[in-house]
Biopython code that builds the backbone (N, CA, C, O; Angstrom):
import numpy as np
from Bio.PDB.StructureBuilder import StructureBuilder

atoms = [
    (1, "ARG", "N", (79.822, 166.623, -40.075)),
    (1, "ARG", "CA", (80.371, 166.545, -38.731)),
    (1, "ARG", "C", (80.889, 165.140, -38.463)),
    (1, "ARG", "O", (80.242, 164.146, -38.791)),
    (2, "THR", "N", (82.051, 165.083, -37.871)),
    (2, "THR", "CA", (82.685, 163.784, -37.641)),
    (2, "THR", "C", (82.755, 163.411, -36.170)),
    (2, "THR", "O", (83.077, 162.269, -35.840)),
    (3, "GLY", "N", (82.456, 164.359, -35.272)),
    (3, "GLY", "CA", (82.593, 164.088, -33.851)),
    (3, "GLY", "C", (84.033, 164.160, -33.384)),
    (3, "GLY", "O", (84.347, 163.786, -32.254)),
    (4, "ARG", "N", (84.912, 164.644, -34.262)),
    (4, "ARG", "CA", (86.334, 164.768, -33.928)),
    (4, "ARG", "C", (86.758, 166.210, -34.135)),
    (4, "ARG", "O", (86.166, 166.944, -34.925)),
    (5, "THR", "N", (87.794, 166.598, -33.410)),
    (5, "THR", "CA", (88.369, 167.916, -33.639)),
    (5, "THR", "C", (89.223, 167.872, -34.898)),
    (5, "THR", "O", (89.564, 166.799, -35.396)),
    (6, "VAL", "N", (89.561, 169.041, -35.399)),
    (6, "VAL", "CA", (90.441, 169.113, -36.566)),
    (6, "VAL", "C", (91.771, 168.435, -36.248)),
    (6, "VAL", "O", (92.300, 167.689, -37.072)),
    (7, "GLN", "N", (92.311, 168.690, -35.060)),
    (7, "GLN", "CA", (93.586, 168.086, -34.666)),
    (7, "GLN", "C", (93.494, 166.561, -34.654)),
    (7, "GLN", "O", (94.404, 165.882, -35.130)),
    (8, "GLU", "N", (92.409, 166.021, -34.116)),
    (8, "GLU", "CA", (92.233, 164.562, -34.102)),
    (8, "GLU", "C", (92.173, 164.011, -35.522)),
    (8, "GLU", "O", (92.750, 162.961, -35.807)),
    (9, "TRP", "N", (91.482, 164.710, -36.409)),
    (9, "TRP", "CA", (91.380, 164.276, -37.795)),
    (9, "TRP", "C", (92.749, 164.274, -38.465)),
    (9, "TRP", "O", (93.097, 163.339, -39.186)),
    (10, "ILE", "N", (93.525, 165.335, -38.218)),
    (10, "ILE", "CA", (94.871, 165.425, -38.797)),
    (10, "ILE", "C", (95.737, 164.271, -38.309)),
    (10, "ILE", "O", (96.431, 163.638, -39.105)),
    (11, "VAL", "N", (95.702, 163.995, -37.016)),
    (11, "VAL", "CA", (96.503, 162.896, -36.460)),
    (11, "VAL", "C", (96.068, 161.568, -37.072)),
    (11, "VAL", "O", (96.915, 160.746, -37.420)),
    (12, "GLU", "N", (94.763, 161.348, -37.207)),
    (12, "GLU", "CA", (94.276, 160.106, -37.813)),
    (12, "GLU", "C", (94.782, 159.950, -39.241)),
    (12, "GLU", "O", (95.205, 158.861, -39.630)),
    (13, "ARG", "N", (94.745, 161.015, -40.021)),
    (13, "ARG", "CA", (95.240, 160.960, -41.402)),
    (13, "ARG", "C", (96.739, 160.680, -41.426)),
    (13, "ARG", "O", (97.211, 159.880, -42.233)),
    (14, "ARG", "N", (97.485, 161.336, -40.544)),
    (14, "ARG", "CA", (98.931, 161.105, -40.486)),
    (14, "ARG", "C", (99.238, 159.667, -40.093)),
    (14, "ARG", "O", (100.150, 159.058, -40.650)),
    (15, "MET", "N", (98.492, 159.119, -39.145)),
    (15, "MET", "CA", (98.736, 157.743, -38.716)),
    (15, "MET", "C", (98.353, 156.760, -39.822)),
    (15, "MET", "O", (99.010, 155.730, -39.977)),
    (16, "ALA", "N", (97.318, 157.053, -40.582)),
    (16, "ALA", "CA", (96.951, 156.188, -41.711)),
    (16, "ALA", "C", (98.076, 156.169, -42.742)),
    (16, "ALA", "O", (98.443, 155.108, -43.247)),
    (17, "GLU", "N", (98.616, 157.335, -43.049)),
    (17, "GLU", "CA", (99.727, 157.405, -44.004)),
    (17, "GLU", "C", (100.960, 156.708, -43.431)),
    (17, "GLU", "O", (101.682, 156.026, -44.159)),
    (18, "ALA", "N", (101.203, 156.874, -42.134)),
    (18, "ALA", "CA", (102.348, 156.218, -41.493)),
    (18, "ALA", "C", (102.216, 154.699, -41.593)),
    (18, "ALA", "O", (103.190, 154.017, -41.910)),
    (19, "ARG", "N", (101.027, 154.163, -41.328)),
    (19, "ARG", "CA", (100.821, 152.714, -41.452)),
    (19, "ARG", "C", (101.124, 152.250, -42.865)),
    (19, "ARG", "O", (101.772, 151.222, -43.063)),
    (20, "SER", "N", (100.658, 153.004, -43.838)),
    (20, "SER", "CA", (100.909, 152.656, -45.237)),
    (20, "SER", "C", (102.402, 152.650, -45.546)),
    (20, "SER", "O", (102.896, 151.731, -46.200)),
    (21, "LEU", "N", (103.113, 153.656, -45.085)),
    (21, "LEU", "CA", (104.559, 153.724, -45.325)),
    (21, "LEU", "C", (105.306, 152.620, -44.585)),
    (21, "LEU", "O", (106.252, 152.043, -45.122)),
    (22, "LEU", "N", (104.888, 152.325, -43.358)),
    (22, "LEU", "CA", (105.560, 151.275, -42.588)),
    (22, "LEU", "C", (105.389, 149.913, -43.253)),
    (22, "LEU", "O", (106.313, 149.100, -43.255)),
    (23, "LEU", "N", (104.214, 149.663, -43.814)),
    (23, "LEU", "CA", (103.964, 148.374, -44.462)),
    (23, "LEU", "C", (104.529, 148.299, -45.872)),
    (23, "LEU", "O", (105.010, 147.248, -46.296)),
    (24, "GLY", "N", (104.475, 149.398, -46.590)),
    (24, "GLY", "CA", (104.808, 149.369, -48.003)),
    (24, "GLY", "C", (106.226, 149.749, -48.363)),
    (24, "GLY", "O", (106.613, 149.666, -49.528)),
    (25, "THR", "N", (107.007, 150.166, -47.379)),
    (25, "THR", "CA", (108.385, 150.577, -47.636)),
    (25, "THR", "C", (109.286, 150.027, -46.544)),
    (25, "THR", "O", (108.815, 149.476, -45.549)),
    (26, "ASP", "N", (110.586, 150.184, -46.745)),
    (26, "ASP", "CA", (111.529, 149.833, -45.679)),
    (26, "ASP", "C", (112.160, 151.098, -45.092)),
    (26, "ASP", "O", (113.275, 151.060, -44.572)),
    (27, "LEU", "N", (111.437, 152.216, -45.179)),
    (27, "LEU", "CA", (111.934, 153.477, -44.632)),
    (27, "LEU", "C", (112.141, 153.371, -43.125)),
    (27, "LEU", "O", (111.402, 152.669, -42.435)),
    (28, "ALA", "N", (113.141, 154.067, -42.631)),
    (28, "ALA", "CA", (113.360, 154.156, -41.190)),
    (28, "ALA", "C", (112.201, 154.923, -40.558)),
    (28, "ALA", "O", (111.558, 155.741, -41.215)),
    (29, "VAL", "N", (111.941, 154.656, -39.292)),
    (29, "VAL", "CA", (110.862, 155.328, -38.574)),
    (29, "VAL", "C", (111.044, 156.843, -38.637)),
    (29, "VAL", "O", (110.065, 157.573, -38.791)),
    (30, "GLN", "N", (112.254, 157.315, -38.524)),
    (30, "GLN", "CA", (112.531, 158.750, -38.592)),
    (30, "GLN", "C", (112.075, 159.326, -39.933)),
    (30, "GLN", "O", (111.514, 160.421, -39.976)),
    (31, "GLU", "N", (112.307, 158.607, -41.012)),
    (31, "GLU", "CA", (111.896, 159.067, -42.339)),
    (31, "GLU", "C", (110.380, 159.008, -42.494)),
    (31, "GLU", "O", (109.786, 159.899, -43.101)),
    (32, "VAL", "N", (109.750, 157.971, -41.952)),
    (32, "VAL", "CA", (108.287, 157.889, -41.986)),
    (32, "VAL", "C", (107.700, 159.092, -41.253)),
    (32, "VAL", "O", (106.768, 159.730, -41.742)),
    (33, "ALA", "N", (108.246, 159.397, -40.083)),
    (33, "ALA", "CA", (107.772, 160.551, -39.315)),
    (33, "ALA", "C", (107.853, 161.821, -40.148)),
    (33, "ALA", "O", (106.895, 162.592, -40.214)),
    (34, "ALA", "N", (108.989, 162.032, -40.779)),
    (34, "ALA", "CA", (109.175, 163.237, -41.591)),
    (34, "ALA", "C", (108.183, 163.278, -42.750)),
    (34, "ALA", "O", (107.645, 164.339, -43.066)),
    (35, "ARG", "N", (107.942, 162.153, -43.375)),
    (35, "ARG", "CA", (107.042, 162.120, -44.542)),
    (35, "ARG", "C", (105.583, 162.371, -44.181)),
    (35, "ARG", "O", (104.797, 162.807, -45.023)),
    (36, "VAL", "N", (105.221, 162.096, -42.929)),
    (36, "VAL", "CA", (103.842, 162.383, -42.511)),
    (36, "VAL", "C", (103.736, 163.727, -41.797)),
    (36, "VAL", "O", (102.687, 164.061, -41.246)),
    (37, "GLY", "N", (104.822, 164.493, -41.806)),
    (37, "GLY", "CA", (104.767, 165.854, -41.291)),
    (37, "GLY", "C", (105.080, 166.018, -39.826)),
    (37, "GLY", "O", (104.721, 167.031, -39.226)),
    (38, "ILE", "N", (105.750, 165.032, -39.233)),
    (38, "ILE", "CA", (106.137, 165.134, -37.823)),
    (38, "ILE", "C", (107.654, 165.141, -37.765)),
    (38, "ILE", "O", (108.303, 164.134, -38.047)),
    (39, "ALA", "N", (108.213, 166.288, -37.396)),
    (39, "ALA", "CA", (109.664, 166.478, -37.447)),
    (39, "ALA", "C", (110.411, 165.745, -36.337)),
    (39, "ALA", "O", (111.575, 165.382, -36.507)),
    (40, "ASP", "N", (109.753, 165.528, -35.211)),
    (40, "ASP", "CA", (110.401, 164.903, -34.052)),
    (40, "ASP", "C", (110.045, 163.414, -34.012)),
    (40, "ASP", "O", (108.902, 163.060, -33.724)),
    (41, "PRO", "N", (111.023, 162.535, -34.301)),
    (41, "PRO", "CA", (110.726, 161.094, -34.307)),
    (41, "PRO", "C", (110.233, 160.575, -32.956)),
    (41, "PRO", "O", (109.422, 159.651, -32.906)),
    (42, "GLY", "N", (110.715, 161.158, -31.872)),
    (42, "GLY", "CA", (110.247, 160.743, -30.548)),
    (42, "GLY", "C", (108.771, 161.045, -30.352)),
    (42, "GLY", "O", (108.022, 160.223, -29.823)),
    (43, "TYR", "N", (108.363, 162.219, -30.779)),
    (43, "TYR", "CA", (106.950, 162.593, -30.703)),
    (43, "TYR", "C", (106.113, 161.682, -31.602)),
    (43, "TYR", "O", (105.036, 161.234, -31.210)),
    (44, "PHE", "N", (106.610, 161.415, -32.799)),
    (44, "PHE", "CA", (105.911, 160.507, -33.715)),
    (44, "PHE", "C", (105.706, 159.144, -33.055)),
    (44, "PHE", "O", (104.614, 158.579, -33.119)),
    (45, "THR", "N", (106.748, 158.620, -32.428)),
    (45, "THR", "CA", (106.644, 157.320, -31.769)),
    (45, "THR", "C", (105.600, 157.352, -30.663)),
    (45, "THR", "O", (104.819, 156.410, -30.527)),
    (46, "ARG", "N", (105.572, 158.425, -29.866)),
    (46, "ARG", "CA", (104.573, 158.534, -28.793)),
    (46, "ARG", "C", (103.149, 158.576, -29.358)),
    (46, "ARG", "O", (102.256, 157.899, -28.850)),
    (47, "VAL", "N", (102.944, 159.369, -30.403)),
    (47, "VAL", "CA", (101.612, 159.475, -31.007)),
    (47, "VAL", "C", (101.203, 158.138, -31.622)),
    (47, "VAL", "O", (100.062, 157.704, -31.462)),
    (48, "PHE", "N", (102.125, 157.490, -32.322)),
    (48, "PHE", "CA", (101.831, 156.202, -32.946)),
    (48, "PHE", "C", (101.503, 155.161, -31.874)),
    (48, "PHE", "O", (100.548, 154.399, -32.025)),
    (49, "ARG", "N", (102.282, 155.125, -30.801)),
    (49, "ARG", "CA", (102.036, 154.157, -29.724)),
    (49, "ARG", "C", (100.668, 154.402, -29.086)),
    (49, "ARG", "O", (99.941, 153.457, -28.783)),
    (50, "HIS", "N", (100.325, 155.666, -28.886)),
    (50, "HIS", "CA", (99.023, 155.997, -28.304)),
    (50, "HIS", "C", (97.889, 155.507, -29.217)),
    (50, "HIS", "O", (96.879, 154.994, -28.736)),
    (51, "ALA", "N", (98.059, 155.667, -30.520)),
    (51, "ALA", "CA", (97.020, 155.289, -31.479)),
    (51, "ALA", "C", (96.935, 153.784, -31.710)),
    (51, "ALA", "O", (95.849, 153.257, -31.955)),
    (52, "HIS", "N", (98.086, 153.078, -31.634)),
    (52, "HIS", "CA", (98.116, 151.669, -32.051)),
    (52, "HIS", "C", (98.574, 150.681, -30.976)),
    (52, "HIS", "O", (98.528, 149.470, -31.195)),
    (53, "GLY", "N", (99.010, 151.176, -29.831)),
    (53, "GLY", "CA", (99.391, 150.284, -28.743)),
    (53, "GLY", "C", (100.802, 149.746, -28.823)),
    (53, "GLY", "O", (101.253, 149.064, -27.903)),
    (54, "ASP", "N", (101.507, 150.034, -29.894)),
    (54, "ASP", "CA", (102.891, 149.589, -30.085)),
    (54, "ASP", "C", (103.687, 150.715, -30.728)),
    (54, "ASP", "O", (103.125, 151.624, -31.339)),
    (55, "SER", "N", (105.001, 150.637, -30.578)),
    (55, "SER", "CA", (105.864, 151.576, -31.290)),
    (55, "SER", "C", (105.780, 151.271, -32.784)),
    (55, "SER", "O", (105.384, 150.169, -33.161)),
    (56, "PRO", "N", (106.144, 152.222, -33.636)),
    (56, "PRO", "CA", (106.112, 151.944, -35.076)),
    (56, "PRO", "C", (106.952, 150.727, -35.465)),
    (56, "PRO", "O", (106.529, 149.923, -36.296)),
    (57, "ARG", "N", (108.120, 150.590, -34.878)),
    (57, "ARG", "CA", (109.000, 149.465, -35.214)),
    (57, "ARG", "C", (108.359, 148.135, -34.820)),
    (57, "ARG", "O", (108.377, 147.180, -35.597)),
    (58, "THR", "N", (107.793, 148.073, -33.611)),
    (58, "THR", "CA", (107.147, 146.847, -33.144)),
    (58, "THR", "C", (105.905, 146.543, -33.974)),
    (58, "THR", "O", (105.670, 145.393, -34.344)),
    (59, "TRP", "N", (105.113, 147.569, -34.265)),
    (59, "TRP", "CA", (103.907, 147.393, -35.075)),
    (59, "TRP", "C", (104.257, 146.826, -36.442)),
    (59, "TRP", "O", (103.602, 145.901, -36.924)),
    (60, "ARG", "N", (105.288, 147.380, -37.064)),
    (60, "ARG", "CA", (105.722, 146.902, -38.388)),
    (60, "ARG", "C", (106.141, 145.433, -38.304)),
    (60, "ARG", "O", (105.756, 144.629, -39.153)),
    (61, "ALA", "N", (106.920, 145.085, -37.295)),
    (61, "ALA", "CA", (107.391, 143.704, -37.152)),
    (61, "ALA", "C", (106.215, 142.741, -36.973)),
    (61, "ALA", "O", (106.211, 141.654, -37.551)),
    (62, "LYS", "N", (105.228, 143.132, -36.185)),
    (62, "LYS", "CA", (104.055, 142.279, -35.985)),
    (62, "LYS", "C", (103.269, 142.110, -37.280)),
    (62, "LYS", "O", (102.781, 141.019, -37.571)),
    (63, "GLN", "N", (103.145, 143.178, -38.056)),
    (63, "GLN", "CA", (102.417, 143.101, -39.322)),
    (63, "GLN", "C", (103.138, 142.186, -40.308)),
    (63, "GLN", "O", (102.498, 141.414, -41.022)),
    (64, "VAL", "N", (104.442, 142.270, -40.347)),
    (64, "VAL", "CA", (105.234, 141.433, -41.256)),
    (64, "VAL", "C", (105.098, 139.964, -40.862)),
    (64, "VAL", "O", (104.982, 139.095, -41.726)),
    (65, "ARG", "N", (105.114, 139.686, -39.548)),
    (65, "ARG", "CA", (104.993, 138.298, -39.075)),
    (65, "ARG", "C", (103.637, 137.695, -39.405)),
    (65, "ARG", "O", (103.538, 136.498, -39.675)),
    (66, "THR", "N", (102.582, 138.522, -39.384)),
    (66, "THR", "CA", (101.243, 137.980, -39.626)),
    (66, "THR", "C", (100.866, 137.985, -41.101)),
    (66, "THR", "O", (99.821, 137.451, -41.473)),
    (67, "ALA", "N", (101.695, 138.575, -41.936)),
    (67, "ALA", "CA", (101.378, 138.636, -43.378)),
    (67, "ALA", "C", (101.767, 137.360, -44.083)),
    (67, "ALA", "O", (101.573, 137.238, -45.292)),
]
sb = StructureBuilder()
sb.init_structure("model")
sb.init_model(0)
sb.init_chain("A")
sb.init_seg("    ")
for serial, (resi, resn, name, xyz) in enumerate(atoms, 1):
    if name == "N":
        sb.init_residue(resn, " ", resi, " ")
    sb.init_atom(name, np.array(xyz, "f"), 0.0, 1.0, " ", f" {name:<3s}", serial, name[0])
structure = sb.get_structure()
């Protein structure tokens, strides 16, 4: 038992993969969304922002600046 719903677990896994793709590739946000199984880039951005406090593009830029 994880204390999370299946949906929450799926979103967490997708966001982990998205972070990896954002840091390790130069793929566009739309392509990252598609690769983690989210067809709507706008929805992906909303979910990512909810999970991380920034849009995927802003999050990536901040990570690059601090690396």
